[in-house]
C-alpha positions in Angstrom: -20.2 8.7 -72.0 -18.5 7.4 -68.9 -21.3 5.0 -67.9 -21.5 3.7 -71.5 -17.8 2.9 -71.5 -18.0 1.1 -68.3 -21.0 -1.0 -69.6 -18.9 -1.8 -72.7 -15.9 -2.8 -70.7 -17.7 -5.1 -68.3 -20.2 -6.5 -70.8 -20.3 -10.4 -70.2 -20.2 -12.9 -72.9 -23.1 -15.5 -72.2 -21.8 -18.8 -71.0 -24.1 -20.6 -73.4 -22.6 -18.9 -76.4 -19.2 -20.3 -75.6 -20.2 -24.0 -75.5 -20.7 -25.5 -78.9 -21.5 -22.6 -81.1 -18.2 -21.8 -82.9 -17.9 -22.5 -86.6 -14.2 -23.1 -86.2 -14.1 -26.8 -85.4 -11.2 -28.7 -83.8 -11.1 -32.5 -83.7 -12.5 -34.2 -80.6 -10.1 -37.1 -79.9 -8.9 -36.7 -76.3 -10.2 -38.9 -73.5 -9.6 -38.9 -69.7 -6.2 -40.8 -69.8 -5.0 -38.4 -72.5 -5.9 -35.4 -70.3 -4.3 -36.8 -67.1 -1.2 -37.5 -69.2 -1.2 -34.0 -70.6 -1.6 -32.5 -67.2 1.2 -34.7 -65.7 3.3 -33.8 -68.7 2.7 -30.1 -68.1 3.1 -30.0 -64.4 5.8 -32.6 -64.0 8.3 -30.9 -66.3 10.8 -28.1 -66.1 9.4 -26.8 -62.8 10.8 -29.4 -60.6 14.1 -29.6 -62.5 14.7 -25.8 -62.8 13.3 -24.5 -59.5 14.2 -27.2 -57.0 17.8 -25.9 -56.4 17.0 -22.2 -56.1 13.9 -22.8 -53.9 16.0 -24.7 -51.4 19.2 -22.6 -51.6 17.7 -19.1 -52.3 19.5 -16.3 -54.1 20.2 -12.7 -53.5 16.5 -11.8 -54.0 15.1 -14.4 -51.7 15.9 -16.6 -48.7 16.2 -20.4 -49.2 13.7 -22.9 -47.8 16.3 -25.5 -47.0 14.8 -28.9 -45.9 11.4 -27.1 -45.3 11.1 -27.1 -49.0 8.8 -30.1 -48.3 6.4 -27.7 -46.6 6.7 -25.3 -49.4 5.6 -27.9 -51.9 2.5 -28.9 -49.7 1.5 -25.2 -49.3 1.7 -24.7 -53.1 -0.2 -27.9 -53.7 -3.0 -27.0 -51.3 -3.4 -23.5 -53.0 -3.3 -25.1 -56.5 -5.8 -27.7 -55.3 -8.3 -24.9 -54.3 -7.9 -23.3 -57.6 -8.1 -26.6 -59.6 -11.6 -27.2 -58.1 -12.6 -23.8 -59.4 -11.2 -24.6 -62.8 -12.9 -27.9 -62.9 -16.3 -26.3 -62.3 -15.7 -23.8 -65.0 -14.4 -26.4 -67.4 -17.4 -28.6 -66.9 -19.8 -25.7 -67.5 -18.0 -23.8 -70.3 -16.0 -26.5 -72.3 -14.3 -23.7 -74.6 -10.6 -23.7 -75.6 -10.2 -20.2 -74.0 -9.5 -21.6 -70.5 -9.5 -18.8 -67.8 -10.0 -16.2 -70.5 -13.4 -17.7 -71.5 -14.4 -18.2 -67.8 -13.7 -14.6 -66.9 -15.5 -13.2 -70.0 -18.6 -15.1 -68.8 -18.3 -14.1 -65.1 -16.6 -10.7 -65.0 -16.8 -9.0 -68.4 -14.6 -8.2 -71.4 -11.9 -6.0 -69.9 -11.2 -8.6 -67.1 -11.2 -11.3 -69.7 -8.7 -9.3 -71.8 -6.4 -8.9 -68.8 -6.6 -12.6 -68.0 -5.9 -13.4 -71.7 -2.9 -11.1 -71.7 -1.6 -12.7 -68.4 -2.1 -16.1 -70.0 0.5 -15.0 -72.5 3.0 -14.6 -69.7 2.0 -18.0 -68.2 2.4 -19.9 -71.4 4.9 -17.9 -73.4 7.3 -17.0 -70.5 6.8 -20.3 -68.9 7.9 -22.1 -72.1 10.9 -19.8 -72.4 12.0 -21.0 -68.9 11.3 -24.7 -69.8 13.4 -24.3 -73.1 16.3 -22.7 -71.2 16.3 -25.5 -68.6 16.0 -28.1 -71.4 19.2 -26.6 -72.9 21.1 -27.0 -69.7 20.2 -30.7 -69.2 20.9 -31.4 -72.9 24.5 -30.0 -72.4 24.9 -32.5 -69.5 23.5 -35.4 -71.5 25.9 -34.6 -74.4 28.9 -34.2 -72.0 28.4 -37.8 -71.0 29.4 -38.7 -74.6 32.4 -36.4 -74.6 30.5 -33.8 -76.7 30.9 -30.3 -75.6 28.7 -27.4 -76.8 30.5 -24.0 -76.8 29.3 -21.7 -74.1 28.4 -19.0 -76.5 25.9 -21.3 -78.3 24.3 -22.6 -75.0 24.0 -19.4 -72.8 21.4 -16.8 -73.1 22.6 -13.4 -74.4 21.8 -11.3 -71.3 23.8 -13.7 -69.1 26.7 -13.9 -71.5 27.1 -10.2 -71.7 27.5 -10.0 -68.0 30.3 -12.6 -67.8 33.6 -11.1 -68.9 34.9 -14.6 -69.6 32.0 -15.5 -72.0 32.4 -12.1 -73.7 36.1 -12.6 -74.3 35.6 -16.3 -75.5 32.6 -15.6 -77.9 33.1 -14.7 -81.5 32.6 -11.1 -82.4 30.6 -9.5 -85.2 31.5 -5.9 -86.0 33.1 -5.7 -82.5 30.0 -7.1 -80.8 30.1 -10.5 -79.0 27.8 -13.2 -80.4 26.2 -15.4 -77.7 22.8 -17.0 -77.7 21.2 -20.2 -76.5 20.8 -22.1 -79.8 19.8 -25.4 -78.1 16.7 -23.7 -76.5 15.6 -22.2 -79.8 16.0 -25.6 -81.6 13.9 -27.6 -79.2 11.1 -25.0 -79.4 11.1 -25.3 -83.2 10.9 -29.1 -83.1 7.9 -29.0 -80.6 6.2 -26.5 -82.7 6.4 -28.7 -85.7 5.0 -31.7 -83.9 2.1 -29.6 -82.7 1.3 -28.4 -86.1 1.0 -32.0 -87.4 -1.9 -32.9 -85.0 -3.3 -33.0 -81.5 -3.8 -36.7 -81.3 -0.3 -37.4 -82.5 1.0 -34.9 -80.0 -1.0 -36.5 -77.2 0.5 -40.0 -78.0 4.0 -38.7 -78.0 3.3 -36.9 -74.6 1.9 -40.0 -73.1 5.0 -42.1 -73.9 7.3 -39.4 -72.6 5.3 -39.1 -69.3 5.7 -42.8 -68.6 9.4 -42.6 -69.1 10.0 -39.5 -67.1 8.0 -41.0 -64.1 10.2 -44.1 -64.3 13.3 -41.9 -64.3 12.2 -40.0 -61.2 11.5 -43.5 -59.5 15.2 -44.3 -60.3 16.4 -41.1 -58.6 14.2 -41.7 -55.6 15.3 -45.3 -55.1 19.0 -44.7 -55.5 18.9 -41.4 -53.5 17.1 -43.1 -50.5 20.4 -45.0 -49.8 22.3 -41.7 -49.5 19.8 -39.8 -47.2 21.4 -38.6 -44.0 18.7 -37.5 -41.4 21.1 -34.9 -40.0 20.9 -33.1 -43.3 17.3 -32.2 -42.5 18.7 -29.9 -39.6 18.1 -27.1 -39.4 14.7 -27.8 -41.0 13.8 -24.2 -41.8 17.1 -22.1 -41.7 15.3 -19.0 -42.8 12.0 -19.6 -40.9 8.6 -18.7 -42.4 10.2 -16.3 -44.8 12.2 -19.0 -46.4 9.2 -21.3 -46.7 7.1 -18.6 -48.3 9.7 -17.7 -50.8 10.3 -21.4 -51.5 6.6 -21.9 -52.1 6.4 -18.8 -54.4 9.3 -20.1 -56.4 8.4 -23.9 -56.7 4.8 -22.8 -57.7 6.2 -22.8 -61.2 6.5 -26.6 -60.7 2.7 -26.9 -60.3 1.7 -24.9 -63.4 0.1 -27.0 -66.0 -3.1 -28.4 -64.8 -5.0 -25.4 -66.2 -3.4 -26.3 -69.7 -6.0 -29.1 -69.8 -8.8 -26.6 -70.0 -7.4 -25.2 -73.2 -8.1 -28.5 -75.1 -11.8 -28.5 -74.2 -12.9 -28.3 -77.8 -10.7 -31.3 -78.6 -12.0 -33.5 -75.7 -14.6 -36.2 -76.4 -16.6 -35.6 -73.3 -15.3 -32.3 -71.8 -17.9 -31.9 -69.0 -16.8 -35.3 -67.5 -13.2 -35.6 -68.5 -11.8 -32.1 -67.9 -12.2 -32.3 -64.0 -10.7 -35.7 -63.9 -7.7 -34.6 -66.0 -7.1 -31.6 -63.8 -7.5 -33.0 -60.3 -5.9 -36.4 -61.2 -2.8 -35.0 -62.7 -2.4 -32.4 -59.7 -2.6 -35.3 -57.2 -0.1 -37.5 -58.9 2.5 -34.8 -59.3 2.1 -33.7 -55.5 2.9 -37.1 -54.3 6.0 -37.2 -56.7 7.2 -33.8 -55.7 7.1 -34.5 -51.9 9.1 -37.6 -52.4 11.7 -35.8 -54.5 12.0 -33.0 -52.0 12.6 -35.5 -49.1 15.3 -37.3 -51.0 16.9 -34.2 -52.4 17.2 -32.4 -49.1 18.2 -35.6 -47.3 21.2 -36.0 -49.7 22.5 -32.4 -49.6 22.8 -30.4 -46.4 21.8 -26.9 -46.4 25.4 -25.7 -46.4 26.0 -27.9 -49.5 23.0 -26.0 -51.2 24.5 -22.7 -50.5 27.9 -23.8 -51.9 26.9 -25.8 -54.8 23.3 -25.1 -56.0 23.0 -21.3 -56.2 25.2 -21.3 -59.3 23.6 -24.5 -60.9 19.9 -23.9 -60.5 18.9 -25.7 -63.7 20.2 -29.2 -62.9 19.8 -29.9 -59.1 19.0 -33.7 -59.3 22.2 -34.7 -61.3 24.3 -32.4 -59.0 22.7 -34.1 -56.0 23.9 -37.6 -57.2 27.4 -36.2 -57.7 27.3 -34.7 -54.2 26.3 -38.1 -52.8 29.5 -39.5 -54.4 27.6 -42.5 -55.6 30.6 -43.7 -57.8 30.1 -45.4 -61.1 26.4 -46.2 -60.6 25.8 -42.5 -59.6 27.4 -41.4 -62.8 25.3 -43.8 -64.8 22.1 -42.6 -62.9 23.1 -39.0 -63.4 23.2 -39.6 -67.1 19.8 -41.3 -67.1 18.3 -38.6 -65.0 19.6 -36.0 -67.4 17.9 -37.9 -70.2 14.8 -38.1 -68.2 14.9 -34.4 -67.4 15.1 -33.8 -71.2 12.0 -35.9 -71.8 10.2 -34.3 -68.9 10.8 -30.9 -70.1 10.0 -31.8 -73.7 6.5 -32.9 -72.4 6.1 -29.5 -70.6 7.1 -27.7 -73.8 4.6 -29.7 -75.7 1.8 -29.0 -73.2 2.4 -25.2 -72.9 3.1 -24.7 -76.5 -0.1 -26.5 -77.2 -2.1 -24.2 -74.9 -1.1 -20.8 -76.0 -2.2 -21.0 -79.6 -5.6 -22.1 -78.4 -5.9 -19.1 -76.0 -5.0 -16.8 -79.0 -7.5 -18.5 -81.1 -10.2 -17.8 -78.5 -9.3 -14.1 -78.1 -9.0 -13.7 -81.9 -12.4 -15.4 -82.3 -13.9 -12.7 -80.1 -12.2 -9.9 -82.2 -9.8 -8.9 -79.4 -6.8 -10.1 -81.5 -6.2 -10.2 -85.4 -8.1 -12.8 -87.4 -4.8 -14.6 -88.3 -4.9 -16.5 -85.0 -8.2 -18.2 -85.8 -6.9 -20.0 -88.9 -7.0 -23.8 -88.7 -5.1 -26.1 -90.9 -7.3 -27.7 -93.5 -5.6 -31.2 -93.2 -4.3 -31.2 -89.6 -7.1 -29.3 -88.0 -4.7 -27.5 -85.7 -4.3 -23.6 -85.3 -1.1 -23.8 -87.3 -0.4 -20.2 -87.8 -0.7 -19.2 -84.1 1.4 -22.2 -83.3 4.1 -21.1 -85.7 4.0 -17.5 -84.5 4.2 -18.4 -80.8 7.0 -20.8 -81.6 9.1 -18.2 -83.2 8.5 -15.7 -80.3 9.2 -18.2 -77.6 12.3 -19.7 -79.4 13.8 -16.1 -79.9 13.1 -15.2 -76.2 14.6 -18.4 -75.0 17.8 -17.7 -76.8 18.5 -14.3 -75.2 16.6 -14.2 -71.8 17.9 -15.7 -68.4 16.0 -18.4 -66.6 15.1 -16.9 -63.2 13.5 -13.8 -64.7 11.2 -16.0 -66.8 10.2 -18.1 -63.8 9.2 -15.1 -61.7 7.3 -13.5 -64.5 5.4 -16.7 -65.1 4.6 -17.2 -61.5 3.1 -13.8 -60.8 1.1 -13.9 -64.0 -0.3 -17.3 -63.2 -1.2 -16.4 -59.7 -3.1 -13.3 -60.8 -5.1 -15.6 -63.2 -5.8 -18.1 -60.4 -7.1 -15.2 -58.3 -9.6 -14.2 -61.0 -10.7 -17.8 -61.7 -11.6 -18.3 -58.0 -13.3 -14.9 -57.8 -15.3 -15.9 -60.9 -16.8 -18.9 -59.2 -18.1 -16.8 -56.4 -19.7 -14.4 -58.8 -21.2 -17.0 -61.2 -22.8 -18.9 -58.3 -24.7 -15.7 -57.6 -25.4 -14.5 -61.1 -25.9 -17.8 -62.9 -27.2 -20.1 -60.2 -29.0 -22.3 -62.9 -26.1 -22.8 -65.3 -25.6 -26.5 -66.0 -22.6 -27.8 -64.1 -21.6 -31.4 -64.1 -19.0 -30.6 -61.5 -19.4 -28.2 -58.5 -16.6 -26.7 -56.4 -17.4 -27.7 -52.9 -18.0 -25.3 -50.0 -18.4 -22.1 -52.0 -17.5 -19.4 -51.3 -15.0 -20.8 -48.7 -12.9 -22.9 -51.1 -12.5 -20.1 -53.8 -11.7 -17.5 -51.0 -9.1 -19.9 -49.6 -7.6 -20.0 -53.2 -7.6 -16.3 -53.5 -5.9 -15.7 -50.2 -3.4 -18.5 -50.9 -2.5 -17.0 -54.2 -2.1 -13.6 -52.7 0.1 -15.1 -50.0 2.4 -16.5 -52.7 2.4 -13.3 -54.7 3.7 -11.5 -51.6 6.8 -13.8 -51.7 7.8 -12.7 -55.2 10.5 -10.0 -55.6 9.8 -6.3 -56.1 11.5 -6.0 -59.4 9.2 -8.8 -60.8 6.1 -6.8 -59.6 7.4 -3.8 -61.5 7.7 -5.8 -64.6 4.4 -7.3 -64.2 2.8 -3.9 -63.8 4.5 -2.7 -66.9 3.2 -5.8 -68.9 -0.4 -5.0 -67.7 0.0 -1.4 -68.8 1.2 -2.5 -72.2 -1.8 -4.9 -72.4 -4.3 -2.1 -71.8 -2.6 0.0 -74.5 -3.1 -2.9 -77.0 -6.7 -3.5 -75.9 -7.8 0.1 -76.3 -5.8 0.5 -79.6 -7.2 -2.7 -81.2 -9.4 -5.0 -79.1 -12.0 -2.5 -77.8 -12.7 -1.3 -81.3 -12.8 -4.8 -83.0 -14.7 -6.6 -80.3 -17.3 -8.9 -81.8 -19.5 -8.6 -78.8 -19.4 -4.8 -78.8 -20.2 -5.0 -82.5 -23.1 -7.1 -82.0 -24.4 -4.7 -79.2 -24.0 -1.7 -81.4 -26.0 -3.4 -84.3 
């Protein structure tokens, strides 16, 4: 009985069965430029705007990196680069919409695939919650430039509001209970979900236009900020030593998430074996260069003492606050408004990319019987997984209205890093178990590159707070309960084996 259970749990799904055989068809309309734009849209979004301040300044749970944030960015980029090479090989060999879930099913078996799929929900859902919260913060800044003020009780998450006596007192009360929620975050999730239901090509066009705009806005910040750089602000370079650099790298890792989103649209890509690796590696390289430039300018404008004083309480809008700190006068105010608009656009593209990815993960898991059949339904006119898009939009929008930002970032980071570990391990395993599998792209220097990716991810995971680890373990336990209660019994692969 025990050996039979183990065989069932670790039974692998053939890589060839995940290629073209599904009867659930999506439209193949995306090319390499679409994928690079999608990757830049996902990577270069809320991460840089939401995590820059806290990674540099720190908080009660972690030390700040200070000017050595530049090193933190480079460390995270190198680790993501190792993992991206592994993703690119898998994507070229198994162009299925399931991303890391499909790869681990072929390499390591069903139970590992379920755990990865479950963690992908953290990456996409919790990540999008964090993006929506950060978007809300920048939208308030943007509106304030026109003299429009959103009440605090309609723009602050419920958990934060309930811990602030001032907000509790000023909020309206219903049956004696204060009413406070982040309405702006919920609204933007709803709008993005509607766009994604309409169609993938339309979503890609909107994403490409927004990517061009936000890159131009960051160029504006960089050019204006260079004038206000003071080299003495880079001293001390690493005020908290290696611990600060590690904590900074673990925090701003959130800013690099997104290149793996490209793999979720494999079944909507014209030539997935060629274009998916181009999209992943191209978008990661572009964003790394942008991030290092931003970190140089940001830490050159604001000294570490200024970070401690001003940024620990304003973690969601560091770039606009940096320009105000520079006291750039009228031009600084205009640039701050433009950057706030650019941040809105940047985070909208990130919302678009992540909200696009999650329904396709659910579709793949449902197609294998591990989740209910409702997630496989495709709209007859738009050819998109409309029901799963609507369901995830409701879940993400509700969480964004009540949950605080930093908790969402930490959960997203640890979930994503665990996925990257498994993908890197999967390349090592598949090179041994499936040496003849067709691969149009091969990860170089196997097993050394995947091993470096694994060690790097574990290094970043060690810099995440203990309370986040406890929440992550609780999420995994809940996932295993769901699997044995539903997925194990309904698995399509197990059913075919039994027959």
